[in-house]
Each structure stands twice: as structure tokens, then as C-alpha cells.
Rosetta silent file (secondary structure, phi, psi, omega in degrees, C-alpha in Angstrom):
SEQUENCE: MGYALRVRLASFFTGAAIASAAGLYYLQKDYAIAHHAISQQMDNFYKSLDERVSTLEKLKTGEAPKAVEAADSA
SCORE:     score description
SCORE:     0.000 S_00000001
   1 L     0.000  -37.963 -178.967  -53.166    5.802   -8.361 S_00000001
   2 H   -67.109  -38.497 -179.461  -51.986    2.729   -6.490 S_00000001
   3 H   -66.590  -43.526 -179.585  -50.579    1.074   -9.585 S_00000001
   4 H   -63.896  -38.505  179.487  -48.592    4.151  -10.633 S_00000001
   5 H   -65.701  -41.674  178.580  -47.163    4.499   -7.124 S_00000001
   6 H   -63.836  -40.455  178.727  -46.023    0.860   -7.106 S_00000001
   7 H   -64.675  -42.686 -179.948  -44.354    1.268  -10.510 S_00000001
   8 H   -66.010  -42.577  178.152  -42.564    4.421   -9.346 S_00000001
   9 H   -64.398  -41.912  178.378  -41.398    2.777   -6.115 S_00000001
  10 H   -62.465  -41.790  178.071  -40.195   -0.299   -7.984 S_00000001
  11 H   -65.037  -42.185  179.729  -38.298    1.904  -10.430 S_00000001
  12 H   -61.736  -49.005 -178.003  -36.806    3.946   -7.596 S_00000001
  13 H   -67.879  -33.012  175.663  -35.592    0.905   -5.661 S_00000001
  14 H   -64.934  -45.233  177.824  -34.230   -0.711   -8.825 S_00000001
  15 H   -63.443  -40.920  178.733  -32.263    2.450   -9.617 S_00000001
  16 H   -64.147  -39.203  179.335  -31.036    2.701   -6.024 S_00000001
  17 H   -67.266  -41.746  178.871  -29.848   -0.916   -6.101 S_00000001
  18 H   -66.296  -43.341  178.963  -28.012   -0.440   -9.388 S_00000001
  19 H   -63.577  -38.884  178.539  -26.407    2.813   -8.169 S_00000001
  20 H   -64.817  -44.135  178.762  -25.383    1.102   -4.935 S_00000001
  21 H   -63.443  -42.606  178.706  -23.806   -1.811   -6.801 S_00000001
  22 H   -64.884  -40.034  178.145  -21.946    0.551   -9.125 S_00000001
  23 H   -64.839  -41.896  177.695  -20.731    2.603   -6.160 S_00000001
  24 H   -65.027  -38.947  177.294  -19.492   -0.471   -4.309 S_00000001
  25 H   -62.958  -44.049  179.726  -17.670   -1.669   -7.416 S_00000001
  26 H   -63.474  -42.467  179.000  -16.012    1.746   -7.799 S_00000001
  27 H   -65.219  -39.851  178.751  -14.973    1.800   -4.118 S_00000001
  28 H   -64.494  -41.682  178.877  -13.564   -1.725   -4.351 S_00000001
  29 H   -65.423  -42.695  178.285  -11.559   -0.777   -7.431 S_00000001
  30 H   -63.093  -40.815  178.404  -10.301    2.412   -5.750 S_00000001
  31 H   -63.100  -43.000 -179.573   -9.315    0.418   -2.658 S_00000001
  32 H   -64.088  -41.433  178.930   -7.373   -2.102   -4.743 S_00000001
  33 H   -65.219  -43.463  179.473   -5.473    0.651   -6.559 S_00000001
  34 H   -65.237  -40.970  178.948   -4.641    2.430   -3.292 S_00000001
  35 H   -62.792  -41.811  179.021   -3.522   -0.824   -1.661 S_00000001
  36 H   -64.310  -41.630 -179.593   -1.242   -1.588   -4.595 S_00000001
  37 H   -64.575  -44.015  179.669    0.280    1.913   -4.494 S_00000001
  38 H   -66.830  -39.651  178.158    0.976    1.746   -0.753 S_00000001
  39 H   -62.213  -41.667  178.749    2.397   -1.758   -1.104 S_00000001
  40 H   -65.130  -40.728  177.979    4.737   -0.575   -3.855 S_00000001
  41 H   -62.869  -41.901 -179.946    5.893    2.378   -1.716 S_00000001
  42 H   -67.628  -37.676  176.559    6.629    0.084    1.222 S_00000001
  43 H   -61.604  -44.061  178.122    8.572   -2.319   -1.008 S_00000001
  44 H   -63.691  -39.334  178.919   10.687    0.579   -2.265 S_00000001
  45 H   -63.561  -45.132 -179.829   11.202    1.786    1.308 S_00000001
  46 H   -65.641  -37.478  176.678   12.339   -1.654    2.496 S_00000001
  47 H   -64.389  -43.488  178.128   14.722   -1.997   -0.452 S_00000001
  48 H   -62.816  -44.169  179.714   16.210    1.406    0.306 S_00000001
  49 H   -64.496  -40.424  178.732   16.508    0.572    3.993 S_00000001
  50 H   -63.341  -40.456  177.501   18.122   -2.777    3.206 S_00000001
  51 H   -63.998  -41.137  179.036   20.679   -1.040    0.978 S_00000001
  52 H   -63.916  -44.039  179.847   21.481    1.451    3.730 S_00000001
  53 H   -64.473  -42.015  178.636   21.930   -1.290    6.324 S_00000001
  54 H   -61.594  -42.329  178.585   24.142   -3.282    3.949 S_00000001
  55 H   -63.197  -43.279  178.435   26.290   -0.200    3.315 S_00000001
  56 H   -64.957  -38.901  177.949   26.646    0.443    7.040 S_00000001
  57 H   -65.259  -38.565  177.268   27.557   -3.185    7.681 S_00000001
  58 H   -65.136  -41.073  177.765   30.218   -3.032    4.962 S_00000001
  59 H   -64.017  -41.144 -178.308   31.634    0.144    6.506 S_00000001
  60 H   -66.426  -44.544  179.877   31.632   -1.416    9.952 S_00000001
  61 H   -70.106  -28.653  177.536   33.385   -4.599    8.810 S_00000001
  62 H   -73.039  -30.620 -179.021   35.867   -2.509    6.823 S_00000001
  63 H   -86.276  -23.139 -176.351   36.771   -0.386    9.859 S_00000001
  64 H   -61.434  -46.917  179.056   37.037   -3.264   12.360 S_00000001
  65 H   -63.347  -34.491  178.634   40.392   -4.633   11.138 S_00000001
  66 H   -63.059  -41.041 -179.950   41.878   -1.123   11.152 S_00000001
  67 H   -67.338  -36.835  179.021   40.883   -0.679   14.787 S_00000001
  68 H   -68.473  -42.208  178.648   42.413   -4.051   15.685 S_00000001
  69 H   -62.044  -41.369  179.232   45.663   -3.157   13.864 S_00000001
  70 H   -65.926  -36.752 -179.948   45.836    0.169   15.686 S_00000001
  71 H   -70.636  -34.923  178.720   45.318   -1.573   19.035 S_00000001
  72 H   -70.087  -33.478 -179.084   48.086   -4.088   18.263 S_00000001
  73 H   -72.157  -29.421 -175.699   50.527   -1.323   17.365 S_00000001
  74 L   -77.588    0.000    0.000   49.975    0.562   20.617 S_00000001
């Protein structure tokens, strides 16, 4: 009875260790994929924001001479 119990416990702990390792590998892979997706979204957001700021700066520099001309005429 003692020998069979030891074999069963050894098998159980071996299976638990393998399942744990497989689960950790899966979680690490899932984390890497999620990190890459969020990083890509933030890169797209920053590019969009940079384009918006550039457009606003172009509009601002384009309107500044007009305001100066109007002030000189008055």
C-alpha cells in the first residue's frame, strides 16, 4: 500500500508541475501579445496626436501674418 501511494503522489506532483509550467508559458505568451497590441495602439495614438498638433501649428503660423497685416492697416 505504501509503494502504490508513493507512485501515485509522485505522478500527481509530476503532472501538477508540468501543468503549472505549461500554464505559466501560456500566460507569458498571452502577456507578450497583449503588451505588443497596447504598444501598437499607443504608437498609433501618438502619431495621430502628432499630426493634429502639426496641423494646428501650421494653421496658427498661417494666421499670424494675416493678424499682423490687419493690425498694420488699422
